[in-house]
N, C-alpha and C positions, 0 to 999 in steps of 0.2 A: 944610891944611885940608881941599882938597878928597879927600886920601884918607882923612879920618877921615869927609866926607859920604860917598864911595861906600862906604865901609865901612858904615854906617848903613842906607844906602840897600839896599844887599846884603842886611842882616842882615833890614830889614824885607820886604824883596821875599821872601829865604827863608822868614820867618815866616809870609807869607800863603800861599804853597806849602802848609808842613804844616798852615796850617788849613783848608787847601781838600783836602789831600790824606787829613785825618781825617775833613772831612764826607763825603768820598766813600767812604771807606772803614766809615763808620758808617749812610749811607745804603742801602749795598752790606747790611750786614749787618740792617739793619731789615727792608728788604725782602726778604730772604731767609728771615728771620723770619717776616714777614708771611704769606710763600706756604707755608712748612711748617704754619702753623696753619690757614689757608687749606684745603690739603691734608688735613687732620688731620679740621676741619670735616668736609669731606666725605667723608672715609673712612669717618666714623662714621654714614654710611646707605647705603654699600655692603652690596648684601644677597649673599653669597656663599654658596657651600657647599652639599648636596646636599640636595633637598626632596623625594625620593623616597616617605620615610616619613609625610612631612606631610600632613596633609587636604588640601585646597582649601578656600579660603571666598569667601564671596561669593555672590552669587544664584545659582544654577544656570541658566541656559539653555539650552533643546535648541539643539543644532548643525544649523544648518542646510544644511550642506555646503560644499565649498569650491572651487568651481568656480573657473575664472581667466576673465578679460575683457580686452579690448584699449581699451574707454572709460572712460580714467578720470573722464569726466562721466556713468558711466551712475547712474541713479537705481534702485538696489536696493530691495526691500522689507524690510528687517530686523526680526527679531521681539524685539529691545529697542533703549534708546535711552541710550546708545549702541550699535553694534553686537557682536557677541561672537564671530561666525562669518557664515559665507554666502559668496556670490558677491563675489570681490574683484578688484582689479585684478591684471594678472599680475607685475607687479615689486611688491617690498618697498619701502617707504621706508626714507631713511638711519635709524638711531636718534640720537634727540636733542632739543631744543627748537626748538620750532618757535613763532614769535609771530602767525602768521596762522593761520586754521582750514585743514585740508588733508580731501579727500574721503575720506569713509566706506570706500570704494571700496579706496583704498590703504591705511590704515589696520588693515585687516580682516586683511590678505595681513601685518602685522606680529605680528597677535594668532596666526595660523598658523605664525608662526615661534617661537611661545612667547614673544614679546614682551609686555609690560604697556604698555598704552596710558591715560595720564593727559589725561584732557579736562578744560575747566573753563570755566566764565563769571562773569561778574558777581564778580569777587573782587579785593581791594583789592591792593597793589603787595605788603606785605610777603607776604602768602598765595602769590604768584606766584612769589617770592624763595625762598619754604621750597620750593613745589613743585618747582622748578628745581635746589635743589641736589640733593634727592634724585633727579629725573631725570640729572642730571649725574654723580653720583655712582653711578648705573647704567646707565652711557652704551653699554653694549652690549646692554642689555636693555628701554631704557625710551624711547618717546616721548612728547612732552609737546604738547599744543595746544589753542589757545583752540578752544571749539566753542559757538558760540549756540544750536545746538539742545538741548543737554544740558536736562534737565528738573531736574538737581539743579547746584549751584554746582562740587563735585567730583566725577568719574567716574572709577572705575577698570576698568579693561576687562582680562581676559585670554581665551583660546579657550574659548567656556562659563562664563564667572565675569562677574558683574560687582559692583561695591560702588556704591554712592550714599551721598555725604557733603555734608553742609551748610555743612559748616565744614573747614578742616584738622584733621588728626588723623595726626600722625605714625604712633604706635604702628599704627595700624589699615593706614596706607598701606604701612609698610615690612612688614607681614603678610601682605597681600596680594600684593607682588612675592615676597615669600619662599615663600609659599604655592602660588603660581599659574604663575611662571616654568617654560616648557619643558613645561608639561602641556597639550601641544599637538601635533597631525599632525607637525608638522616642529621637532625641537627645536634650533634654532639661536641661541637668545640665549646671550649672556655673562653 
């Protein structure tokens, strides 16, 4: 009798192990599919290829120069809101998404390097997530920050170009990135 009980117990234990292994395998596969789909979603927003023959878009803003300064807190009078050129901090910022405002003098250096600055104010969480998806898909050329000084909900800035949007417009944002990336004195954006 004890042999029969231990055999049943062994079966139950083996059955539980099989269920646990099956759940782990299914969970791993599910996570893999989810990551693949997320990567596909992000990559559909990646802007690549040559833009040499594509005309720039957005309002043209006169170039103010590109002098470097050592004071990240310097207050500079720029000719656009947000700025698209001019005196700026001596070091460029890392590309990516920032949750807090960054000094204009830092962002202008990224524009000099051919990047695109997406700044925003007073937008909802869904719009912020959509902008983040685009910024992350273009992680070597886009920097995204909140900017309370904006006079539009969303502003797209590149070296000497500016586009202001009252709401999320995926086509315009991607067109701005494609047309204006690396049309700057130092073409370093990827």
